[in-house]
C-alpha positions in Angstrom: -36.0 50.7 27.8 -38.4 52.7 25.6 -42.4 51.7 24.5 -43.2 52.3 21.0 -46.8 51.7 20.6 -47.9 48.2 21.8 -44.4 47.0 21.1 -41.3 46.8 23.3 -38.0 47.6 22.8 -35.1 47.0 25.2 -31.8 48.3 24.7 -28.9 47.5 26.7 -24.7 47.3 26.7 -24.2 44.6 28.9 -25.9 40.9 29.6 -29.1 41.1 31.4 -31.1 38.8 33.2 -34.9 38.2 31.8 -36.7 36.5 34.1 -40.3 37.6 33.4 -42.5 36.5 30.6 -43.0 39.4 28.0 -46.1 38.8 25.7 -47.8 41.1 22.9 -51.6 41.9 21.6 -51.9 39.4 19.1 -53.3 42.4 16.6 -50.1 44.0 16.8 -47.5 44.7 14.1 -44.6 45.7 15.8 -42.2 42.8 17.3 -42.9 42.1 20.8 -39.0 42.6 22.2 -36.2 43.8 19.9 -32.7 43.1 22.4 -29.8 45.7 20.9 -27.6 43.7 23.0 -26.9 40.2 24.7 -29.8 38.6 26.6 -29.3 35.6 29.2 -32.1 33.3 29.6 -32.1 30.8 32.7 -34.2 28.0 32.7 -36.3 27.0 29.5 -37.0 29.1 26.4 -40.1 28.7 24.1 -40.2 30.5 20.8 -43.8 30.1 18.9 -44.8 27.2 21.5 -41.4 25.1 20.7 -39.5 24.7 23.9 -35.7 24.9 22.8 -33.3 22.1 24.7 -30.2 20.6 24.3 -26.5 21.3 24.8 -25.1 23.4 21.8 -21.8 22.1 19.6 -19.7 23.6 16.7 -21.8 23.3 13.5 -25.5 23.0 14.8 -28.5 24.6 14.5 -31.8 24.5 16.6 -34.2 22.0 15.0 -37.7 21.1 15.9 -37.8 17.3 16.7 -41.6 17.9 17.4 -44.3 20.4 17.6 -43.5 21.4 21.2 -39.6 20.8 21.4 -36.4 21.2 19.6 -32.7 20.3 20.1 -29.0 21.3 18.8 -28.8 19.2 15.5 -26.3 18.8 12.8 -27.1 21.3 10.0 -26.8 18.5 7.6 -29.1 16.4 9.1 -32.2 18.8 9.8 -35.4 18.1 8.0 -39.0 16.7 8.2 -37.5 13.3 6.9 -34.5 13.0 9.8 -35.6 11.2 13.0 -33.1 11.8 15.6 -33.4 8.6 18.2 -32.8 11.0 21.0 -36.1 12.6 20.3 -37.7 9.3 21.3 -35.4 8.7 24.2 -32.3 7.5 23.4 -29.5 8.6 25.6 -26.3 6.5 24.2 -24.2 6.5 27.3 -22.4 3.2 26.8 -19.3 2.8 28.4 -16.3 0.5 28.6 -13.3 -0.7 30.4 -10.8 -3.5 30.3 -9.6 -4.2 34.0 -12.8 -6.0 35.2 -12.2 -8.5 38.0 -14.7 -11.1 39.2 -14.6 -14.0 40.9 -16.1 -17.5 40.2 -19.7 -18.0 42.2 -20.0 -14.0 43.1 -21.5 -11.3 41.5 -18.9 -8.1 42.7 -17.5 -6.6 39.7 -14.3 -4.4 40.3 -12.6 -1.9 37.8 -10.0 -1.0 40.2 -7.6 1.2 37.9 -10.3 2.8 35.8 -12.8 3.2 38.6 -15.6 4.2 36.0 -18.8 3.2 37.9 -21.4 6.0 39.1 -24.7 5.6 41.3 -26.6 6.3 38.0 -25.4 3.0 36.5 -27.6 1.1 38.6 -30.0 -0.6 36.7 -28.2 -0.4 33.5 -27.4 -3.6 31.4 -23.6 -4.7 31.6 -21.5 -7.4 30.1 -18.5 -9.0 31.2 -16.6 -11.1 28.5 -14.9 -14.3 29.9 -17.0 -14.3 33.3 -18.8 -17.8 32.2 -17.3 -20.9 32.0 -19.7 -22.1 29.1 -19.4 -21.5 25.7 -21.5 -18.6 25.9 -18.2 -17.0 27.2 -20.1 -13.4 28.4 -22.2 -12.7 31.6 -25.0 -10.2 30.7 -27.0 -9.0 33.4 -27.8 -5.8 34.8 -26.3 -3.6 37.6 -28.0 -4.0 40.8 -26.0 -2.0 43.1 -23.4 0.7 43.6 -20.4 0.4 46.1 -18.0 2.8 44.7 -16.1 4.1 41.7 -14.8 0.6 41.5 -17.0 -1.6 42.5 -20.7 -2.4 41.8 -23.0 -5.6 42.3 -24.2 -7.6 39.5 -27.9 -9.6 38.9 -26.0 -12.8 38.4 -22.9 -14.5 39.3 -20.2 -15.3 37.4 -18.9 -18.9 36.9 -15.4 -18.1 35.8 -13.0 -15.7 37.5 -11.4 -12.9 35.5 -8.5 -11.4 37.1 -8.5 -7.8 36.2 -8.3 -8.1 32.5 -12.1 -8.4 31.5 -13.6 -6.1 29.0 -16.5 -4.9 30.7 -19.6 -2.9 28.9 -22.7 -1.1 30.2 -25.4 1.1 29.2 -28.9 2.0 29.4 -31.4 -0.3 27.5 -32.2 1.9 24.3 -34.1 -0.7 22.6 -37.4 0.9 22.9 -36.4 4.2 21.9 -34.9 3.0 18.8 -37.4 1.1 17.8 -40.1 3.9 18.1 -37.8 5.9 15.9 -37.7 3.4 13.1 -41.2 3.2 13.3 -41.6 6.7 13.0 -39.3 6.9 10.3 -40.6 3.9 8.2 -44.3 5.9 8.7 -42.7 9.1 7.0 -41.1 7.2 4.2 -44.4 5.2 3.3 -45.9 8.7 2.8 -42.9 10.2 1.1 -40.8 7.8 0.1 -37.5 8.0 2.5 -36.8 8.8 5.9 -33.6 8.7 8.1 -33.1 7.4 11.4 -30.5 9.5 12.8 -27.9 7.7 15.3 -25.5 10.8 16.4 -22.9 10.6 18.9 -24.2 11.8 22.2 -21.2 13.0 23.8 -22.7 10.9 26.9 -21.4 7.6 25.9 -19.5 5.3 23.4 -22.6 3.3 22.3 -26.2 2.6 22.6 -27.5 -0.3 24.5 -29.5 -2.8 23.0 -30.8 -5.0 25.6 -34.1 -6.0 24.5 -35.8 -9.4 23.6 -36.0 -11.2 20.2 -39.2 -9.8 18.9 -39.8 -13.1 16.5 -42.5 -14.2 14.0 -46.2 -12.6 14.3 -47.0 -9.7 12.2 -43.5 -8.7 12.4 -42.2 -11.7 10.3 -39.0 -11.4 11.9 -36.4 -12.4 14.4 -34.8 -9.4 16.0 -34.2 -7.4 18.6 -34.9 -4.4 16.6 -37.5 -5.0 13.6 -37.6 -3.2 10.2 -41.6 -3.1 9.4 -43.3 -4.3 6.2 -44.2 -2.4 3.3 -46.4 -4.2 0.4 -45.0 -4.9 -2.7 -47.8 -2.8 -4.4 -47.0 0.3 -2.7 -43.8 2.8 -3.3 -40.5 1.2 -2.0 -39.3 2.7 1.3 -35.6 3.8 1.4 -34.9 3.6 5.2 -31.5 5.0 5.9 -29.9 4.5 9.3 -27.2 6.7 9.6 -24.7 7.7 11.9 -21.6 10.2 12.0 -18.6 7.8 11.8 -16.4 5.7 9.5 -18.0 2.4 10.7 -15.7 0.9 8.5 -12.6 1.5 10.5 -10.7 -1.4 11.2 -8.9 -2.0 14.6 -5.3 -1.7 15.6 -3.8 -5.3 16.3 -3.0 -4.1 19.6 -6.0 -2.3 20.4 -7.9 -3.9 24.1 -11.3 -2.2 23.3 -13.9 -2.5 20.1 -14.2 0.3 17.9 -16.4 2.2 19.6 -17.4 5.7 18.1 -20.4 7.1 19.6 -22.7 6.0 16.5 -22.5 2.5 17.4 -25.5 -0.2 18.6 -24.1 -2.7 21.1 -26.4 -5.9 21.8 -26.6 -7.6 25.0 -28.5 -10.6 23.9 -26.8 -14.1 23.2 -28.1 -17.8 23.2 -27.2 -19.7 26.2 -26.7 -23.1 24.2 -26.4 -24.1 20.6 -30.0 -26.0 21.0 -31.8 -22.6 21.8 -29.6 -21.0 18.7 -30.9 -23.9 16.8 -34.3 -23.6 17.9 -34.8 -20.0 17.0 -33.2 -20.4 13.8 -35.9 -23.1 12.8 -38.7 -21.4 14.1 -37.9 -18.0 12.7 -34.9 -17.6 11.0 -31.6 -16.2 11.9 -31.3 -14.4 15.2 -30.0 -10.4 14.6 -29.8 -7.1 16.2 -31.7 -5.7 13.2 -34.1 -7.9 11.4 -35.9 -7.4 8.5 -37.9 -10.5 7.6 -36.8 -14.1 7.5 -37.1 -17.2 5.4 -38.7 -19.2 8.3 -41.9 -16.6 8.1 -42.0 -16.8 4.4 -39.9 -14.2 3.1 -37.1 -14.4 1.0 -37.8 -18.1 0.0 -38.9 -19.5 -3.8 -42.4 -18.1 -3.0 -40.3 -14.9 -4.1 -42.1 -12.6 -1.2 -39.8 -9.7 0.0 -40.6 -6.7 1.9 -40.5 -3.8 -0.4 -37.9 -1.9 1.4 -34.1 -0.9 1.0 -32.1 -0.7 4.1 -29.0 1.5 4.1 -26.5 1.5 7.0 -24.4 4.3 6.9 -21.7 5.6 8.7 -22.4 3.2 11.6 -21.4 0.2 13.8 -23.2 -3.2 15.3 -21.5 -5.2 17.9 -23.2 -8.2 19.3 -22.0 -10.2 22.6 -18.9 -11.8 22.3 -19.2 -16.2 22.3 -16.2 -18.7 22.3 -18.9 -21.1 20.7 -20.5 -18.4 17.9 -23.9 -18.4 19.8 -24.1 -15.0 19.5 -26.9 -12.9 17.5 -26.0 -11.5 13.9 -25.6 -8.0 13.1 -28.2 -7.9 10.1 -30.4 -10.0 8.7 -32.0 -8.8 5.9 -32.8 -12.2 3.9 -36.2 -10.9 3.2 -35.9 -7.4 2.2 -36.0 -6.4 -1.4 -32.6 -4.7 -1.1 -29.7 -3.5 1.1 -26.9 -0.7 1.2 -24.0 -0.9 3.6 -21.5 2.0 3.2 -18.7 2.8 6.1 -20.7 0.2 8.0 -18.6 -2.2 10.8 -19.8 -4.8 12.9 -18.5 -7.8 14.9 -18.6 -9.3 18.5 -17.7 -7.3 21.7 -14.6 -8.7 22.4 -10.5 -8.2 22.2 -7.3 -8.3 19.4 -4.7 -8.1 22.2 -2.6 -9.8 23.4 -1.8 -12.6 20.7 -5.0 -12.4 18.8 -6.9 -12.1 22.0 -10.8 -13.6 21.9 -10.1 -14.5 18.0 -7.3 -16.5 18.3 -8.4 -19.7 17.5 -11.8 -18.7 15.2 -12.4 -22.8 14.9 -14.3 -22.5 18.5 -17.1 -20.5 16.4 -17.9 -23.3 14.1 -19.6 -24.7 17.0 -22.6 -22.1 16.7 -24.5 -20.7 13.6 -24.0 -16.9 13.7 -24.3 -15.2 10.3 -22.9 -11.6 11.1 -24.6 -10.2 8.0 -27.3 -11.7 6.0 -27.8 -9.6 2.8 -31.4 -10.1 0.9 -31.7 -13.6 -0.5 -31.5 -14.8 -3.9 -34.7 -13.6 -6.3 -33.9 -10.0 -5.0 -34.6 -6.6 -6.3 -31.3 -6.2 -8.0 -29.8 -4.0 -5.7 -27.3 -4.8 -2.8 -24.4 -2.4 -2.6 -21.9 -2.6 -0.5 -18.7 0.1 0.2 -16.2 0.1 3.0 -17.5 -2.8 4.9 -15.8 -4.1 8.3 -16.3 -7.8 10.2 -14.2 -7.3 13.2 -15.0 -11.2 13.9 -16.4 -13.6 16.1 -18.8 -15.1 13.7 -19.5 -18.8 12.5 -20.2 -17.1 9.2 -19.2 -13.4 8.8 -21.5 -12.6 5.9 -23.6 -14.0 3.5 -23.0 -12.6 -0.2 -26.1 -13.0 -2.5 -26.7 -12.4 -6.2 -27.0 -8.7 -7.4 -24.4 -7.9 -4.7 -21.5 -5.5 -6.2 -19.0 -5.1 -3.2 -16.1 -2.8 -3.2 -13.6 -2.4 -0.5 -13.8 -4.1 2.8 -12.4 -6.1 5.7 -13.4 -9.5 7.0 -11.5 -10.9 10.1 -11.6 -13.4 12.5 -14.6 -15.7 11.7 -14.6 -19.3 11.2 -15.6 -18.5 7.7 -15.0 -15.0 6.1 -17.1 -14.3 3.0 -19.9 -16.8 2.0 -21.2 -16.4 -1.7 -24.5 -18.0 -1.8 -26.1 -20.1 -4.5 -29.3 -21.1 -2.5 -30.1 -20.4 1.3 -33.4 -20.5 2.6 -33.0 -19.0 6.4 -35.2 -21.5 8.0 -37.8 -21.6 4.7 -37.1 -23.0 1.3 -34.4 -21.0 -0.6 -34.6 -19.8 -4.1 -31.6 -20.5 -6.3 -29.4 -17.9 -7.6 -29.6 -17.0 -11.2 -27.4 -13.9 -11.2 -23.8 -12.7 -10.3 -21.9 -11.5 -7.5 -18.9 -8.9 -7.9 -16.2 -8.4 -5.3 -13.3 -6.2 -5.5 -10.3 -5.9 -3.3 -11.8 -7.1 -0.1 -9.4 -8.4 2.6 -9.9 -11.8 4.3 -7.9 -12.5 7.1 -7.8 -14.7 10.3 -10.5 -17.2 9.2 -10.1 -20.9 8.9 -11.9 -20.7 5.6 -11.6 -17.3 3.4 -14.4 -18.4 1.3 -17.4 -21.0 2.2 -20.1 -21.5 -0.9 -23.4 -22.0 0.0 -25.6 -24.2 -2.1 -26.3 -24.5 -6.0 -27.7 -22.0 -8.1 -30.6 -22.3 -10.4 -30.2 -25.3 -12.8 -27.0 -26.1 -11.2 -25.1 -22.8 -12.2 -24.1 -20.3 -9.9 -23.2 -18.7 -7.8 -21.7 -16.3 -10.5 -18.4 -14.8 -9.4 -16.1 -12.0 -10.6 -13.5 -10.0 -8.9 -10.9 -10.5 -6.0 -10.0 -10.7 -2.7 -6.9 -10.3 -0.6 -5.6 -12.5 2.1 -2.6 -14.1 4.1 -0.7 -17.1 3.9 -2.8 -20.1 1.7 -6.6 -19.7 1.5 -9.0 -22.3 2.5 -12.2 -22.3 0.1 -14.9 -25.0 1.6 -17.7 -26.2 0.1 -21.3 -26.1 1.7 -24.2 -28.2 0.1 -22.6 -28.7 -3.3 -22.0 -24.8 -3.5 -18.8 -25.5 -5.3 -19.5 -27.7 -7.9 -22.4 -25.1 -9.0 -19.6 -21.8 -8.7 -18.7 -20.5 -11.8 -16.7 -17.3 -13.3 -13.0 -15.9 -12.5 -11.8 -14.9 -9.0 -8.8 -13.8 -8.4 -6.7 -14.5 -5.5 -4.0 -12.0 -3.5 -1.8 -12.6 -1.1 1.6 -12.0 0.5 4.0 -14.1 -1.4 3.3 -17.5 -0.7 3.6 -19.8 -3.5 0.7 -22.2 -2.5 -2.7 -22.1 -4.6 -6.0 -22.0 -2.6 -6.8 -25.5 -1.2 -10.2 -26.1 -2.4 -12.7 -28.5 -0.7 -14.3 -29.8 -3.9 -14.2 -30.1 -7.6 -15.7 -26.6 -8.9 -16.1 -24.9 -12.7 -14.5 -21.8 -10.6 -11.5 -20.3 -12.2 -9.2 -19.0 -9.1 -6.5 -17.2 -10.4 -3.4 -16.3 -8.1 -2.0 -12.9 -8.7 0.9 -13.4 -6.3 2.1 -16.3 -9.0 4.4 -15.3 -11.5 3.1 -16.2 -15.3 6.0 -17.3 -17.6 7.8 -20.4 -18.2 8.7 -22.8 -15.2 12.5 -23.7 -14.9 11.2 -27.2 -13.7 8.2 -28.4 -15.0 6.5 -31.4 -13.3 6.3 -34.4 -14.5 3.4 -36.9 -15.6 2.7 -40.4 -14.8 1.0 -42.1 -17.5 -2.8 -43.5 -16.4 -2.8 -40.8 -13.4 -4.3 -37.6 -13.2 -2.1 -34.8 -12.3 -3.8 -31.3 -10.7 -2.1 -28.1 -12.0 -0.6 -26.8 -8.5 -0.4 -23.2 -9.9 -3.0 -20.7 -9.7 -2.8 -19.7 -13.3 -3.7 -21.3 -16.5 -0.9 -23.5 -17.8 0.1 -24.4 -21.4 1.5 -27.7 -21.6 3.8 -28.9 -24.4 4.2 -33.0 -24.1 5.9 -35.2 -26.8 7.5 -38.8 -26.7 6.1 -41.6 -24.3 5.2 -45.0 -24.9 1.8 -46.7 -26.1 0.2 -43.2 -25.7 -3.7 -43.2 -26.6 -4.9 -40.1 -25.2 -4.7 -36.6 -23.4 -7.4 -36.1 -21.0 -8.6 -32.7 -18.9 -11.1 -32.8 -15.9 -13.9 -30.2 -16.2 -13.5 -29.1 -12.4 -10.8 -27.4 -10.6 -9.6 -28.3 -7.3 -10.6 -30.9 -5.0 -8.7 -33.7 -3.8 -9.3 -36.2 -6.2 -9.5 -36.0 -9.9 -13.0 -35.4 -11.5 -14.0 -37.4 -14.3 -11.9 -37.0 -17.1 -12.5 -36.1 -20.9 -10.3 -36.8 -23.8 -9.2 -33.9 -25.8 -7.0 -35.6 -27.9 -6.9 -39.3 -29.2 -4.9 -41.3 -31.5 -3.8 -45.3 -32.2 -1.4 -46.4 -29.4 1.9 -45.1 -30.0 4.7 -42.0 -29.2 2.6 -38.9 -28.9 3.8 -36.1 -31.5 4.4 -32.5 -30.2 1.2 -31.6 -28.5 0.3 -28.4 -26.5 -2.9 -28.5 -24.0 -4.1 -25.8 -21.8 -4.7 -26.7 -18.3 -6.9 -24.6 -16.0 -5.7 -23.3 -12.6 -6.3 -26.3 -10.0 -7.4 -28.2 -13.3 -6.4 -31.7 -13.6 -4.5 -33.1 -16.8 -4.2 -37.2 -17.6 -1.9 -39.0 -20.3 -3.3 -42.6 -20.9 -0.3 -44.8 -22.3 2.2 -47.1 -20.7 5.1 -44.5 -20.8 4.2 -41.0 -20.1 5.5 -38.4 -22.8 8.3 -35.8 -21.5 7.0 -32.6 -20.4 8.9 -30.1 -23.0 7.4 -27.1 -20.9 5.0 -25.7 -18.9 4.2 -22.0 -19.4 2.2 -20.1 -16.9 -0.4 -17.4 -18.5 
């Protein structure tokens, strides 16, 4: 050791423990301590008044999280605009097991094989899927006692017996910490235009627990466990990025027995006990969700055209909700009253299992008993910026996603909901909706395991829209459902891809929308269908057909319907008329699932039927 003026220089060739505090005269121009070797500091260390903390991982650096503390953080997520949820107290210690056992009328939970419990789990929130006999399905309560690594006591009794195969998930409630982080980031964004809510894997768990109550109405104008604050329309837009470190769009393997948990995941412990409670919440404050912007019932996203001047980007993250066989769960996101939204590498679904044999999703029809909407995008009239990339719904909702005007969606998977993709012409979220007047583009989105691949929600402005373009992929025959006259106003051209089935979609009502089936090959039919005089015939093929007609007796007209699909012919309009007699060679172009009719006593011969 040597002293040089008022500085201190220490040289060594082996690790030393520095247990004393070394200070320096503030007037000094020399370093207080120069170490030529390794120094091991036990306990905590402060540099410039900032206390260093946390555990390092490869690729991380120490970054200040306040004026008095710092943590090891990813080098790509360091800056004053980044707000780490851990700084505000989130722990992300969620765990899962698949061998839960509990008896009807009792509150003793056993995981005899995995033995995952610890004394520190007392007080945490827990869900046991299947432990309720009602449509709510999942018992949600707290762990009140620890017996052993395999056994804990719960704060409520089961009403259904599970014999060692229940999915069990438990965690600390991070709701307050997550909301505090959102608020801090939003306040920064109001001044600087943008901010990041950083939701990293913690290394101590699979997910962050969200067990707080719904925050509804009041000054929030929302209905969620976590709420997006409001930015005035006259101020600069806030770009709020809720960012994780996973591919949230990753799909589960069909034999997978736990949800796709990845660390950057929020799991909600909230659900409704009855359909009445769910309906009342919707009517009072809009659709309930884990993360909520402002809702229609609270005056946002309605015909008043009031929107929160925010774009929320959910990126590299997942949100799971409590599973209910009757669809009484919360949604993942309600962005109905936001100006804009972006979802990228984002996943959501209920906390349930696929295996074996479809598991909890084998009968999506049960979800129709509820009102759960997995994701609500900003309503019609929004700020012209809804972007989706690699978005996956794992299933469990009445309706998986409401897709609104100005949406561009490239790539994704929608699974195991009663209705999959729901293009919106008009929806109010508990308020008065506004009709869509712009288009929706969807490209190569897979919709599988849903009772209805598509459900069209309400008509757009002046009875036109939603206006569709793009394509979707499915297995088997599609079912396309009408809701409040949406199909009668839907228009554009949408391509259907499937695994070689011969049947076109079953469309629940007449529609101007052209549904082109890419799996049906173009060209002439070897056995053209015959027509019956005076009866409308529906083109059963998902392609435009050029039909050549000739002959017949007392033929007076050839007619087409303006609508496609439906179980009955629409009003027919004559495209060719003549005096009663034999029909000369005549070609008519019939749309996919469209209707054609020849009036006369004997129909003409169909000379050819060529699919385009």
